[in-house]
LOTI-24446 format. One record per atom (N, C-alpha, C): residue in one letter; x, y, z. Coordinates in steps of 0.001 Angstrom, whole numbers, plus 500000, padded with zeros to 6 digits. Layout:
N
AXYZ/...
***
This chain:
361
M511749304461810492/M511526303516811699/M510904302320811283/K509951302380810470/K509163301161809816/K510237300219809132/K511203300871808302/K512123300099807866/K513025299405808728/L513400299969809906/L514246299261810756/L513582298302811376/S512469298439811624/S511622297316812350/S511461296041811415/I511284296246810189/I511069295001809146/I512297294351809220/I513383295054809172/I514905294449809073/I515125293614810199/G514839294168811471/G514918293478812607/G514175292274812714/I512982292232812325/I511983290994812256/I512573289955811344/L513240290229810196/L513799289215809228/L514911288528809894/C515906289537810572/C517081288938811063/C516716287937812205/A515688288176813176/A515279287365814135/A514775286016813592/A514007286180812417/A513459284912811793/A514436283967811238/L515394284691810740/L516640283865810216/L517401283144811310/L517544283941812436/L518220283357813505/L517585282142814118/L516313282255814246/L515530281177814858/L515484279931813744/S515499280175812495/S515485279124811455/S516719278208811537/S517946278911811926/S519225278309811763/S519379277515813083/C518641277855814212/C518764277265815508/C517796275884815586/F516512275930814953/F515505275104815338/F515154274456813906/G515335275001812871/G514703274476811697/G515490273413810905/S516839273323811200/S517731272563810210/S517677270991810778/S517513269997809772/S517380268658810213/S518671267957809811/E519767268576809215/E521007267745808733/E521711267459809905/K522417266227809773/K523325265579810950/K524799266191810695/P525523266145811862/P526874266541811574/P527796265544810842/A528748265980809936/A529570265012809155/A530256264022810059/E530361262637809624/E531193261724810458/E532605261351809828/G533476260833810457/G534787260335809870/G534884259283809044/P535945258933808235/P536067257963807296/P535818256556807552/T535070255707806798/T534618254346807324/T535691253445806963/A535953252447808017/A536991251412807835/A536803250558806796/P537834250131806020/P537495249197804803/P537278247711805296/P536595247037804599/P536193245647805032/P537490244758804905/P537427243637805840/P538605242694805554/P538716242302804189/P540119241915803819/P540278241500802494/P539876240080802338/S539397239766801083/S538773238295800967/S540043237554800270/L540651236549800978/L541722235805800413/L541492234363800416/K541967233772799536/K541812232303799306/K542551231533800453/V541947230417800965/V542667229615802067/V542344228125801600/A543196227340802203/A543237226007801948/A543482225222803244/K542786223981803307/K543030223268804540/K544170222100804082/L545203222038805116/L546330221049804729/L545853219600805221/V546245218691804199/V545805217179804638/V546959216335804294/K547379215466805224/K548563214703804968/K548353213755803832/Q549451213489803012/Q549178212681801942/Q550536212062801607/D550649211117800750/D551765210418800163/D552281211314798982/L553586211872798969/L553892212697797949/L555067211948797068/T555103211810795903/T556123211352795077/T556872212433794310/I558128212706794840/I558847214004794225/I559914213341793388/Y560097214083792222/Y561114213602791320/Y562386214392791349/N563511213866791309/N564797214750791055/N565421214443789789/E565897215364789118/E566313215105787668/E567846215463787705/F568495214581786838/F569922214724786635/F570262214490785204/S571137215427784691/S571749215054783348/S572501213888783201/T572338213127781997/T572905211928781946/T573458211801780380/T574420210844780274/T574962210502779013/T574856208986778847/L574365208578777735/L574178207166777593/L575439206532777065/E575551205199777367/E576549204326776628/E575964202967776445/G576499202276775472/G576046200916775310/G576468200071776515/K575986198817776374/K576456197876777419/K577797197452777309/Q578169197591775955/Q579827197373775623/Q579960198116774501/N581091198857774720/N581672199665773451/N583124199305773219/V583385198447772292/V584651197689772018/V585187198375770828/E586389198959771180/E587340199368770065/E587997198246769464/I588015198290768044/I588654197297767241/I589962197806766673/W591069197237767218/W592423197660766896/W593139196548766093/P594002196709765091/P594835195779764429/P595995195187765426/K596195193936765542/K597373193451766320/K598643193587765429/V598457193540764115/V599613193626763128/V599528194795762482/S600612195313761671/S600615196340760765/S600324195798759365/G599718196483758402/G599376196044757212/G598407197161756332/F598300196750755355/F597303197646754494/F595894196908754526/V594917197620754515/V593538197145754586/V593382196506753349/Q593017195280753186/Q592624194550752043/Q591173194441751620/E590444194279752766/E589107193981752662/E588227194655753817/V587202195241753640/V586295195710754694/V584899194997754373/Y584442194197755399/Y583456193177755047/Y582065193781755710/V582068194872756312/V580897195360756985/V580690196860756760/E579536197507756971/E579183198720756672/E578966199518757900/E579151200795758047/E578944201546759239/E577449201257759671/G577208201245761071/G575753201118761471/G575157199720761293/Q575934198866760706/Q575605197470760420/Q575416196449761772/K574438195854761938/K574319195048763075/K575032193786762799/I576018193351763761/I576755192246763587/I576690191053764615/K577233189971764462/K577383188995765437/K578753188824765955/K578960188327767255/K580259187823767719/K580952186754766782/G582185187174766569/G582867186291765674/G582901186665764203/Q582131187453763807/Q581882187986762401/Q583129188555761927/L583503188307760598/L584800188785760057/L584420190341759672/L585321191160760183/L585178192722759927/L586222193186758867/F587422192770758994/F588545193378758065/F589499192346757839/K590187192425756701/K591199191653756407/K592497192375755844/L593743192293756352/L594780193053756182/L595577192264755143/E596400193067754336/E597187192520753382/E598185191595754042/T598664190337753719/T599449189488754296/T600785188885753425/Q600996189608752447/Q601939189195751258/Q603307189200752118/T603598190331752738/T604923190221753529/T604898189280754511/L603893189166755322/L603777188097756198/L603984186629755743/N603468186386754738/N603600185043754089/N605126184856753680/Q605754185956753128/Q607031185742752901/Q607825185253754242/D607479186074755233/D608243185947756548/D607997184511756913/A606776184013756807/A606386182636757182/A607127181600756434/N607251181898755006/N608102180782754358/N609634180749754828/A609984182009755121/A611575181946755534/A611685181326756880/A610670181559757754/A610816181066759047/A610536179395758990/K609663178955757981/K609539177535757798/K610795176882757385/A611349177634756475/A612791177085756014/A613733177070757144/S613756177914757890/S614673177871759162/S614318176743760039/V613198176354760083/V612730175171760979/V613243173968760281/N613086173875758971/N613741172722758248/N615083172609758391/V615804173521758307/V617286173515758382/V617681172939759829/A616927173661760818/A617268173107762136/A616949171851762379/Q615878171323761836/Q615458169905761890/Q616512169160761327/V617038169222760105/V618067168547759321/V619195168406760223/E619690169441760967/E620774169442761853/E620621168476762839/V619502168485763611/V619196167631764667/V619227166324764122/D618622165842762994/D618526164522762542/D619938164156762286/K620810164951761860/K622357164593761329/K623262164220762628/L622916164958763765/L623687164887764918/L623337163707765859/K621910163339765896/K621493162368766717/K622273160975766525/P622304160375765363/P623152159130765295/P624693159248765654/L625193160445765529/L626534160523765815/L626730160709767286/V625734161214768116/V625746161227769472/V625596159623769946/D624599159093769360/D624414157658769801/D625562156663769662/K626554157059768755/K627688156264768467/K628979156871769184/N628645157815770054/N629603158536770868/N630752159162770014/I630316159671768846/I631311160390767928/I631408161660768260/I630381162425768615/I630404163689769088/I629822163938770385/S630074165036770805/S629321165350772431/S627924165470772423/P627131165049773265/P625808165281773364/P625475166870773414/V626400167700773809/V626159169175774070/V625859169711772525/Q626473169166771511/Q626140169687770247/Q624900169400769818/L624272168222770222/L622954167881769763/L622061168764770613/E622249168887771760/E621367169848772634/E621254171136772035/T622428171696771655/T622485172979770970/T621776173064769717/A621633172035768976/A621083171883767628/A619444171925768080/K619143171113769022/K617818171120769488/K617081172377769867/A618097173163770555/A617603174395770954/A617347175506769907/Q618244175375768918/Q618037175982767663/Q616804175864766848/L616415174452766905/L615314174053766365/L614017174739767049/A613999174604768394/A612921175101769106/A612634176572768823/Q613874177379768861/Q613871178861768448/Q613270179024767043/A613656178211766212/A613015178343764749/A611553178098764802/Q611191177015765527/Q609746176625765458/Q608996177860766154/A609436178415767219/A608743179564767896/A608658180632766982/N609709180996766349/N609524182148765352/N608515181840764187/Y608580180800763843/Y607563180263762775/Y606150180444763172/H605817179871764576/H604411179990765052/H604144181546765215/S605056182443765618/S604863183838765746/S604254184415764421/V605033184007763452/V604754184521762031/V603320184186761609/T603065182820761764/T601707182430761343/T600615182943762283/S601048183319763451/S599950183818764419/S599638185230763714/N600619185964763404/N600427187326762877/N599676187365761563/I599787186219760838/I599032185991759642/I597539185839760037/G597205185067761202/G596006184878761704/G595382186271762103/Y596231187050762686/Y595740188488763220/Y595307189404762044/S595718189043760926/S595297189772759796/S593820189831759268/R593196188710759921/R591727188479759819/R590987188924761022/I590458190054761149/I589770190789762156/I588359190476762438/T588026189906763481/T586659189538763797/T586135190469765040/S584720190410765118/S584232191038766098/S584187190235767425/P584584190783768552/P584504189999769888/P583178189966770574/V582150190854770240/V580859190886770731/V579785191113769612/D578582190747770112/D577445191337769203/D577222192782769279/G576774193437768189/G576472194813768428/G576330195550767147/Y576555196716767057/Y576524197562765799/Y577989198245765506/I578166198284764230/I579498199082763700/I579420200458763829/G580407201038764416/G580450202479764414/G581029203024763094/E581748204268763235/E582414204731762171/E583588203890761762/I583907203801760452/I584938203257759775/I585816204241759122/P586945204715759858/P587736205804759212/P588790205346758242/F589014204070758318/F590123203571757425/F589585202521756209/K589777203001754989/K589116202106753968/K590127201379753410/I589813200651752120/I590733199855751485/I591886200433751048/G593187199948751273/G594227200518750859/G594962201351752083/A594328201541753084/A594889202261754288/A595890201542754811/L596929202047755332/L597965201370756155/L597662201531757652/V597459200475758236/V597093200508759567/V598054199884760581/S598111200120761903/S598874199454762931/S598319199686764280/S598849198905765187/S598260199016766574/S598757200535767133/A599710201256766678/A600065202453767118/A599409203628766572/M598286203518765613/M597585204575765121/M596785205295766234/A596183206512765856/A595463207292766868/A594020206871766922/K593616206234765896/K592056205873766047/K591987204230765797/P591032203657766258/P590752202207766069/P590107202099764588/L590186200812764189/L589583200600762903/L588070200880762956/T587491200464764033/T585967200980764209/T585725200520765748/T584430201009766206/T584068200493767455/T582675199717767278/V582448198512767994/V581378197748767910/V580683198055769265/S579375198545769255/S578571198864770360/S577471197895770457/D577325197406771698/D576154196520772162/D575243197378772738/I574047197763772268/I573154198644772698/I571943197841773140/S571850196577773335/S570795195825773681/S570454196328775111/E571387196787775863/E571093197330777059/E571762198691777231/V571309199938777780/V572001201138777747/V572122201587779097/R573308202132779353/R573685202394780772/R573713204091780724/A573075204521781659/A572878206008781807/A573777206507782990/Y574814207261782722/Y575688207838783730/Y575248209119784117/F575206209412785463/F574884210870786068/F575633211159787168/S575825212289787363/S576647212814788629/S575660213653789456/M576076213595790805/M575322214443791766/M576399214846792831/N575866215941793467/N576806216527794605/N576565215786795969/E577401216281796753/E577357215481798041/E575928215644798772/K575407216858798726/K574088216910799335/K573081216080798577/E573002216087797282/E572223215160796563/E572281213874796879/L573608213402797134/L573878212033797122/L573367211515798612/L573591212446799585/L572996212221800960/L571467212050800999/K570883212921800163/K569290212835800089/K568810211510799575/L569726211169798426/L569158209954797625/L569476208884798603/K570503208648799094/K570863207526800165/K569774207339801249/E569384208381801806/E568398208518802847/E567016207966802229/S566766208148801111/S565445207692800449/S565393206293799764/L566641205677799773/L566624204247799262/L566704203161800228/P565891201915799937/P565955201094800986/P567381200374801241/K567396199846802478/K568718199302802993/K568513197767803499/N569415197023803355/N569260195677803896/N569627195502805405/D569646194429805939/D570051194276807336/D571208194708807833/N572189194805806977/N573457195464807312/N573528196957807118/N572480197520806834/N572375198964806744/N573189199385805293/V573294198524804348/V573854198742803174/V572737198990801998/L572877199878801241/L572024200114800109/L571581198829799345/D570342198683799276/D569642197569798422/D569094198003797229/L570137198044796324/L569536198765794935/L568419197841794251/E568424196433794575/E567561195612793929/E566125196166794370/K565930196744795473/K564690197067796136/K564417198572795671/A565300199287795135/A565217200881794815/A563984200896793798/P563334202039793716/P562361202383792903/P562804202470791417/E561987202332790470/E562343202332789123/E562611203899788754/V563252204132787938/V563658205460787433/V563316205722786055/T563127206866785648/T562621207163784217/T563638207970783475/L563951207708782245/L564671208407781345/L563989209407780515/I564317210767780616/I563826211727779732/I564630211846778564/M564216211536777280/M565043211558776224/M565345212933775695/I566314213231774841/I566786214526774305/I565449215161773678/N564366214581773226/N563113215303772633/N562182215696773777/G562577215392775037/G561619215876776192/G560740214736776468/E560571213675775765/E559659212596776067/E560262211440776863/D559357210934777823/D559931209836778628/D560035208541777879/Y561112207811778110/Y561263206624777412/Y560452205459778126/A559951204667777222/A558754203785777651/A559211202787778597/E560305202308778661/E560959201295779614/E561438201913780786/P561052201544782092/P561641201942783189/P563023201493783433/G563823201952784124/G565156201691784497/G565386201408785924/K566532200835786190/K566915200521787722/K568178201085788027/I568460201732789094/I569722202169789586/I570574201000789853/A571693200970789090/A572525199880789147/A573996200085790024/M574208201348790221/M575515201748790693/M575530203050791300/I575954203202792397/I576269204392793068/I577713204648793784/N578574205253793087/N579885205394793489/N580064205900794773/T580713205285795869/T580765205884797111/T582180206820797357/I582936206853796312/I584149207897796371/I583753209107795803/I583790210167796511/I583565211508795988/I584737212164795316/N584446212746794110/N585660213246793352/N586076214556794122/S587325214501794582/S587857215769795398/S587886216903794565/T588043216936793250/T588151218082792284/T586774218769792089/T585647217776791790/T584465218258791472/T583442218213792491/G583806217517793701/G582867217367794811/G581595216645794311/S581661215636793320/S580598214996793026/S580857213419792812/V579816212721792677/V579876211282792652/V579209210739791276/T579477209667790756/T578867209113789638/T578015208075789896/A576714207986789350/A576007206789789503/A575453206421788216/R574818205132788079/R574531204628786709/R573014203936786846/A572362204220785968/A570997203429785828/A571057202713784374/D570310201465784587/D570430200643783432/D568932200480782741/F568852200605781493/F567615200515780722/F567692199273779596/D566729198523779513/D566589197809778307/D566381198473777057/N566944198064775904/N566892198895774635/N566598197844773497/K565638197051773694/K565450195999772844/K564809196444771458/N564167197773771511/N563735198358770223/N564794199135769665/N566014199276770134/N567076200115769521/N566843201517769401/L565975201957770379/L565605203433770106/L566688204301770818/L567433203821771761/L568509204561772224/L569802204290771646/N570578205290771699/N571953205307771095/N573143205630772093/S574174204798771753/S575374205173772665/S575840206591772343/G576047207416773441/G576563208852773149/G575399209751773248/S574212209163773362/S572863210303773411/S572900210887774809/T572273211943774998/T572173212590776364/T570684212752776714/G570374213083778070/G569034213149778441/G568937213535779946/K568024213054780462/K567940213291781959/K567330212048782695/I567966211817783851/I567363210741784723/I566401211294785623/K565214210714785894/K564297211268786890/K563938210080787788/I564432210539789190/I564446209550790133/I563446209993791289/P562427208986791576/P561279209298792626/P561806209125794036/T561278210078794700/T561326209938796222/T560069210087796864/I559560209027797689/I558238208992798190/I558309209398799753/Y557483210406799958/Y557340210840801311/Y555945210621801867/S555910209783802892/S554655209400803428/S554122210260804549/G552827210590804432/G552325211597805493/G552980212961805479/A552980213500804327/A553566214862804299/A552736215827803673/Y553095217126803763/Y552312218270803309/Y552970218895802218/E552339219291801176/E552886220036800168/E552324221481799903/I553177222328800635/I552795223952800705/I553072224578799411/P552096225235798927/P552271226185797809/P553266227200797916/Q554073227556796928/Q555049228655797020/Q554203229949797326/T553104230156796679/T552458231367796735/T551984231735798146/A551934230583799015/A551558230714800435/A552580231133801464/T553797231227800942/T554961231283801906/T555418232742801681/I556135233190802810/I556905234549802922/I558185234215803396/D559224235077803127/D560611234885803589/D560781235844804827/L561230235367805888/L561668236228807014/L563053235597807669/Q563954236506807395/Q565318236284807919/Q565830234816807460/G565449234526806275/G566075233198805693/G565135232042806108/K563895232182806788/K563041231125806859/K561776231401806206/K561210230303805733/K559799230303805091/K558717230107806198/L557724231105806065/L556544231073806969/L555379230950806108/V554185230632806783/V552827230634806239/V551958231462807254/Y551000231988806719/Y549906232535807765/Y548679231436807748/V548691231186809168/V547544230177809624/V546115230980809997/L545209230536809466/L543851231121809813/L543318230603811139/K543021231507812116/K542397230963813390/K540981231244813342/N540277230601814304/N538842230529814417/N538071231917814240/D538720232944814662/D538079234261814592/D538307234927813362/N538916234052812330/N539278234726810955/N540607235744811066/T541174235740812080/T542519236377812176/T543617235464811823/V544783236067811259/V545828235207810801/V547205235464811834/T547934234258811887/T549263234515812420/T550339233565811661/T551501233903811899/T552512233346811027/T552993232027811747/M553539231080810904/M553983229830811388/M555167229388810674/P556283229139811162/P557385228758810270/P557442227216809910/L558064226944808668/L557970225709808116/L559427224976808262/D559161223605808573/D560410222748808704/D560406222115807288/I561067222683806201/I560988222177804846/I562147221212804628/I561708219827803987/I562539218958803822/I563122218717802394/T562249219290801477/T562522219379800082/T561721220486799344/T562087220572798151/T561276221667797237/T560579220858796152/T559640221372795523/T558963220848794244/T558759221940793335/Q558223221549792187/Q557975222565791230/Q556879223490791635/K555913222993792495/K554890223918792972/K555290224599794350/G555985224010795042/G556391224630796442/G557314223767797252/F556758223511798537/F557646222863799484/F557037221731800240/V557858220646800674/V557274219506801232/V557720219596802753/V556707219522803593/V556878219510805112/V556233218455805630/E556932217662806531/E556536216565807281/E556152216773808688/N556783217556809302/N556764217750810680/N556170219272811189/G555712219460812228/G555204220879812840/G554169221362812432/I553237220653811679/I551827221111811131/I550859220077811751/E549710220590812246/E548664219677812658/E547724219471811399/D547340218180811305/D546513217962810208/D545171218689810180/G544819219307809187/G543562220008809128/G543796221663809204/T545012221935809429/T545426223416809628/T545061224095808299/T544553225350808410/T544040226113807400/T545035227371806993/I545584227364805870/I546583228309805572/I546094229328804458/V546545230617804509/V546197231379803444/V547114231212802283/V546500231016801006/V547387230625799976/V547504231713798906/E546977232944799178/E547312234095798184/E547186235376798840/G548051236451798387/G548053237706798840/G548711237776800166/V549658236875800611/V550255236841801891/V551180237844802115/S551817238427801020/S552845239595801033/S552227240937801686/K551017241085801848/K550289242219802304/K549787241867803693/L549976240623804169/L549345240433805603/L550482240728806695/K549676240628807833/K550448240879809178/K549836240105810175/D550602239734811203/D550091238989812405/D548843239771812972/G547784239046813178/G546615239565813946/G545564240260812966/M545955240291811644/M544944240787810882/M543699239901810615/T542576240593810339/T541390239953809926/T541117239752808548/I540741238518808079/I540668238225806759/I539154237728806475/N538723237935805307/N537430237066804781/N537888235826804233/P537936234690804616/P538453233621803927/P537492233024802830/A538203232710801762/A537535232357800572/A537964230928800135/K537200229948799856/K537579228637799436/K538095228735798040/
***
C-alpha cells in the first residue's frame, strides 16, 4: 500500500510540473527575408555623342593608270617603284627605230607630193593642163603631210610622262618588254595621296539615321560643309590624327545590295595613309537632352525594353523605353522619362512589379 501511495504522489507532482512549471514559448513560423539590396541610379538629361562605325577602303586623290599609246619595246625606265614624282616627269621611253623609219618614209612621200604640186602649178597657170590635176596633187600632198604628222606624233608618244604629281606604283614591265595599249596591265599607276578618300557603305536604315543627324540648308538639302568631323580608325586600331569631313553621300540605293556609298576626305600631308588600305570611319551623332540607360538595367518583355523605376516607398514598377539608338553601354532615350527618375541598375531579372527593395547608391 505504501508503495502505491508513493507512486501516486510522484505522478501527481510530474503532472503539476508540466502544467505550471514550464517557461518555454511555443515555436513560431519561418521569418520573412529582408528586401534585396540593389544598386539604383538617378537619370539626368545630358548631351550624348554616339559614334557609328563603318568599314572603309582608302584611295588616293588620284590613281592614274599609265598606258602606252603606241606599241614598242621598253627602252628606258626612269623611275623606281614607290618613288615620288612630279607632273610632266619622264617615266618610260619606248624603242622608236621602226617609227623613225616610218617617219622617214612618210617624209619622203611628202617631198614627192610637193614636187608634183610645184610641177603642175605653172602648167595650170599657162592653161596647159586642167586645174583639176593640180587640186588632185594638192590633196595627195595634204594626205602625205597628215600621215607624216601622225607618225611623228607616235614618236612623241614613245616618251611617256606623268600627268599628275604622286607616287609610282608597281612596274610590271621592265626594259626589253614589248608593250602596247591592248595589254592587260598598265605600265604603272601614279597615285596622288596628298589627300585620301575613304569610301564606305551603309544600308537604308543607317542612311536614314545619318541624314536625320546631319545639318540641312534652307532648301532642306544636306549641308555637308557644316557636318561634324569624322574620325578614321586605321588598320592598327589607332585613330588617325587628322579629322576628316564627309564629302559625298550617294542618293541612289543599289538595288542588288540595298546599300549606298559615301565618302570622307582626309589630309595626308605626312603620307601615313596609303591607297588601298582599309580601316573604319567613325561618325559622331549628337543627341541633346537625352538619357543613356545601362544595358544591365533593362529587361525584355514581348520585344520591348523595360526598366524598373523606384517609387517613394521603395517599391519598384516597370516602365517601357522609347529607344532611339544603341551604344556600347546601353540605350539612348529622349522621351518618356521625367528628369530625376531613379531606376534599378542591377539584379533586375529577379524583380517583379510591386516588390520592395533596399536601394543602394
